[in-house]
N, C-alpha and C positions, 0 to 999 in steps of 0.2 A: 262197365255200363254206368251211365249217369244216375240211374235210380237205385244203385247198390248202396245199402246203408253202411255206415262205419262199423268196424269191428269193435268189440269191447275195449281192446287195447288202444285203438284210435280214439275212441271216446275218452278214455282215461288220459291220453296225451293232451287232448283238447282241453279238458277240464283243468288239468294241471297247469297248462299254459295260461288259461284264464285266471286261475287263482294267483299265480305268480305275477301276472300283469296287474291285477287289482291291488296287490300288496303295496306297490310303489305309489299308487294314487297320483299318477302323472298328470291328471287333469288339474292338479293344483298349480302346475307351472306351464301347461300347454294349452293353446287355444285350438279351436277346430280349423283355423286357417293355417296351422303349422302342418302342412301336408308333406308326406314323404312316401316313397314307394317300396314295395316288396315284390320281387319277381317270383312268379310261380315256377319252381324248379322243373315241373312236369310239362308245362305248356309254353313257358316263356312269357306269358301275359303278365303285365304289371298290375298289381293291386295298389291303388293309391289310398294310403291310410290316414284316417282322421280320428283324433282322440276326442271323445265327448265327455262333458262333465264340468267344464269351466264355469257354467252358470248354475250348476247344482241341480239340474233337473233329470237329465239322462246321462248315465255313466257307462262308458264302454269304448269300443273300437269299431269303426266302420271301415270296410275295405271296398272301395269303389273299383269295379272290375273293368279295366281297359280304358282306352282313350275316350270312347263315346261317353262312358259314365263319368270320367273326369271332366269332360266338357260340360255336361249337364250340371255337375256339382259347382263348377266355376260360374255358370250362369245364375245359379241360386245365390252364390256368394256375392255376385255383382249386382243383384237385384233385377236382372233380366227376366228371371223366373221368380215369382213371388212365393214365399213360403206358404201364404194363405191360399194360393191358387188351388182349385179343386184337383188339378192334375199333377201337382208337385210330387206326391208320393209315387206316381207312376213313372217318373223320370229315373227313379233309383234302381240301379242294377248293381247290387252290392251284397257282401256278406257282413253280418253284424254280430258282434259279441257284446251283450249288455248285461248289466247287473240290476236285477229287478226284485220286487217283492214276490213272495211265493205265489200269491194269488194270480199272477200273470203267467205262470208256467202251466203247461197243459199235461195231460196224463202221460204221454210218451216222454216228456222231459223229466218228470218226477220218477218214472220207472227207471230211466237210465241212471239218474242220480242214486236211486236206491240200489240198483244192481252194482254200481261202482263202490258202494259202501261209503258214500260221501254224505256230509251233513252241513247245511248252511243255516244260519240263524240271523234274524234281524232284517231291517229295511235295506233295500238295494244290495242284498247280499247273494242272491241266487243267480248264477250264470244262466244266460238264455242265448241260444244260438239260432239265427235265422238267415235264410236266403231271401233277399228282396229282388224281385224280377218284375219289370214293367208289365202290368196287366194281370198280375197274379197276387193272391194273398201271400203275405210272408209265410215261408214254409220251412220245414225241417231240412237239415243239411244232408246231402248225399256224401258218399265216401270221399270223393275228390275235393269237395268243398270243405269238409271237416279237416282234411289233411292240410290244405292250403291255409285255412284260418288258423290252424295250430302254428304253422310257420310264421304267419303274420303277427300273431300275438307274441310269440317268442322274440321276433326281431323288433317289434314295436317297443317291447320292454327295454331292450338293449339300447335302441335309438333314443327313447325318451330319457333314459338316465344320462346319456351323453349330451342331449340337448339341455338338460338341467344345468350343466356346467359350461355349456358353450351355446349360447343363444344364436350364434351365427352359423350353426351347423347346416342349416338349410339354405343359406345365402349362396345361390348358384354362381359359379364363375362364368357361366355361359347363359345368356338370356334364353328362357324357354326350356331349360333343362331342370330335372328334378333329382333330388337326392334319393337314390334307390339302392336297396340291399339286394345283391345278386349272389346266387349260390353256385359254387363249383363242386363237382363230385370228386371226392378223393377216396378211392376204394369204395366202401359202402356208406360213407358218411358225406355230409355236406359241409363245405367251408364257405362262410359268407364274407363278402367284401363290399366296399362302398363303390358306387358308380354314379356319375352324373349323366342321366339319359334324357333324351328328348322323347316325348310321347310318340308312339307309333302313329302313322297316319291311318285313317279309317275311311272307308267308302260308304256312302249312304246306300242302303239297299235299293236296287232299281224298283221303281213303282210300276207294277203290272196293272194296266187299266183293263178291266173286263170289257169284252165286246158288248155293245148294246144291240138289242133286237131292232134292226133297221125297219122291218115290217111294222113293228109296234110303233116306232117313232113316226113313220109316215102316216099311220092310221090316226095317231093323236094329232098330228099336224093338220090333217084333213077334216077332223071332226070336232076338235076342241077350240073354242074361241079365245081371243086375247082378253086379258083383264088388266086392271091397274094395280094388282096385288104386288107388293114387294115382299119377297120371302126371305127370311133369315133361317139358315139351316146348317147343321154340322153334326158331327158325331164325337163322342167322348166316352170315357169309361163310366159305367153306371156305379152308383154308390152302394152296391151290394155284390155279393159273390154267388157264383153258381158252382155247386159241389159235384162236378162231373169230371171224369178223367183222373189223372194221377194227382192233381192238386187243384183246389178251388181257384177259380179265375173271375175277374171282373169282366162282364160282357160289355159290349159297346151299346150305348144308348143313342139312337138316331132321333133327332128332334127337328121339327119344322114349325116355325112361328111366323105369324103375320107381323110385319115390321111396324105397321101403324097402330093396330089394336092390341098387340101383344098376345093375341089368341093363339093357343097351341092348335095347329091344324093337323098334326100327326106325330106319332112317336112309335119307335120300334126297337126291340131288343135283338141284338145280333151277336153271333159268335166271333171269335178272333179270325176264324178261317173265312167266313162268308160275308163279313161286314161291307166290303167294297161293292159287291154285287147287290146286296140288300140296300145299300145307300142309294144306288142308282134306281133300283126298282121302286123304292118307297117314294121317291120324287115323282116317278112316272105314275105310280098308283094314285098319288094325291091329285095330279092333274086330271086323271080319268074320273076320280070321285067327285071333284068339285066342278068338272067340266069347263075348266078355264086354264089358260097358260099364264103364269105370273109375268108381269112386266119385267121384273128383275129378280135374280137370285143372289143373295149375299152370303158368303162363306168366310170362315176365319182361318182355315188351314189350307196350305198349298195343296195338300193331298186331296182335299175336298174339291178344290177348284179343278184339278186335273181329272177327277172322276166325273164331274158334271159337265166338263167342257164339251164332250161329244154330243151330249143331250142339248145343252144350251145353244150350240152353234147350229144344230140341225133344226131346232124349233124356233130360232130367232129370238132367244131370250138373252137379255143382258146379264152377264155373269161378273160379279165383283168380289175381289178379295180384300177384306178389311181387317184391321187389328181388333176392332171392337164391334160386337153385335149386341146392342143394349137389350133388345126385346128377347133374344135368345138367351142371353146370360141371366136375365131376370127370371125367365121361365125355368131355366136350369136350376137356379138357386132355390126356387120354390119347390121343384120336384125333389131336389136334394134334401130339403127340410122334411118333406113328406116321407121319403124313404127312411131317413134316419129316425124319424119319430115313430115309425111302425104303423102309420095310418094308411099306407098304401095297400090296396087289396087288388 
């Protein structure tokens, strides 16, 4: 089961792998662009490994899970996704082993370390393990994640030492292929070998558009007049977490802003499950409240465009997909500052 916690022996193996990885301090000769893969022996999925620490701020190993996560990582590296972008953290689908100060560890981390009889001292000395998943707060590892991260740390140590003496180790003989450690089972043990593998293809999840209440649309069309309002609207992860369910998550924040004045006309917090229906309903609610149809609705995401298309076409509203929505982004930045400052009530 995904939510099963590691056994004490599995924790012991993971901490030992992290300790051995840290000893070689491979960030002294590796950059975060020196990417290589480790295949999960249980699932076959490739984790793309990135050593952190070259610039002396964060030390550790990140394992990006699968092709989609690799693609997002490469977009960040190329500048297509900016590190300072609000949503960058939510692109990360990875496991992370880092070495931090004690103050950053939480009670369960410290309890595990104490139970194992381990002791760490000094700055950037305490192993910290987390799963990063889009839309969720970084969280504790389950059993499968801990086992795979153990394999990744062990193989990363071996690969890093080889790379130290052979800086051409990751130079692929075939374009688009990555150096990957693959395990074969021999009796009850694993034997690791080198492979050059092309990332597996992945399909985008099919977008299911919720049906819109046709009776409501017709009523709005018959009773609400046209205006000259240009509306900027979209949804994104809120800058706070909700502590419900198995692990805390970042809800969606739906925001509607007047393009000309920058006035926030509406906002709404939505769950991961219901945000699409909520997004459609909030737009309809706004039209009913202000008793006018916007002349144009501008959105930034393709998903937003598809969600609003049946509404806009029925009501005769121009719908535009743009890369930049200045009024919305300014309002979002202001709301972000308010949330982070604790002034929001």
